[in-house]
C-alpha positions as CSV (number, residue, x, y, z in Angstrom):
1,M,91.7,-68.6,-48.8
2,K,90.2,-65.3,-47.8
3,G,91.4,-63.5,-51.0
4,G,89.8,-66.3,-53.1
5,L,86.6,-66.0,-51.3
6,M,86.5,-62.2,-51.9
7,K,87.3,-62.7,-55.6
8,G,84.5,-65.2,-55.8
9,L,82.0,-63.0,-54.1
10,I,82.9,-60.0,-56.3
11,A,82.8,-62.1,-59.5
12,G,79.4,-63.4,-58.4
13,M,78.1,-59.9,-57.8
14,L,79.3,-58.7,-61.1
15,I,77.9,-61.7,-63.0
16,G,74.6,-61.4,-61.1
17,G,74.4,-57.7,-61.7
18,S,75.1,-58.1,-65.4
19,A,72.4,-60.8,-65.7
20,A,69.9,-58.6,-63.8
21,T,70.7,-55.6,-66.0
22,I,70.3,-57.6,-69.2
23,F,67.0,-59.1,-68.0
24,G,65.8,-55.6,-67.1
25,V,66.7,-54.2,-70.5
26,M,65.0,-57.1,-72.3
27,N,61.8,-56.5,-70.3
28,W,61.9,-52.8,-71.0
29,Q,62.3,-53.4,-74.7
30,T,59.5,-55.9,-74.7
31,E,57.3,-53.6,-72.7
32,R,58.0,-50.8,-75.2
33,K,57.1,-53.0,-78.1
34,W,53.7,-53.9,-76.4
35,N,53.0,-50.2,-75.8
36,Q,53.7,-49.4,-79.4
37,K,51.4,-52.2,-80.6
38,A,48.7,-51.0,-78.3
39,K,49.0,-47.4,-79.7
40,Q,48.9,-48.7,-83.2
41,T,45.8,-50.8,-82.5
42,G,44.1,-47.9,-80.7
43,S,44.7,-45.5,-83.6
44,W,43.6,-48.1,-86.1
45,I,40.3,-48.6,-84.2
46,S,39.9,-44.8,-83.9
47,D,40.4,-44.4,-87.6
48,R,37.8,-47.1,-88.4
49,A,35.3,-45.5,-86.0
50,D,35.8,-42.2,-87.7
51,E,35.2,-43.8,-91.1
52,I,32.0,-45.4,-89.9
53,V,30.7,-42.2,-88.3
54,K,31.4,-40.3,-91.6
55,K,29.4,-42.8,-93.6
56,L,26.4,-42.4,-91.3
């Protein structure tokens, strides 16, 4: 009984840890994509602003 309980606890910790790691990696990748999009949008706006200023 005691050995089964320990195995269950260890298996639960491993599964929980794996799930938390996967969730963290997915969030990190999503965050990175959003940051890249923000940089692209910012540079696009900056380029357009430069073009408008040059025309004036």
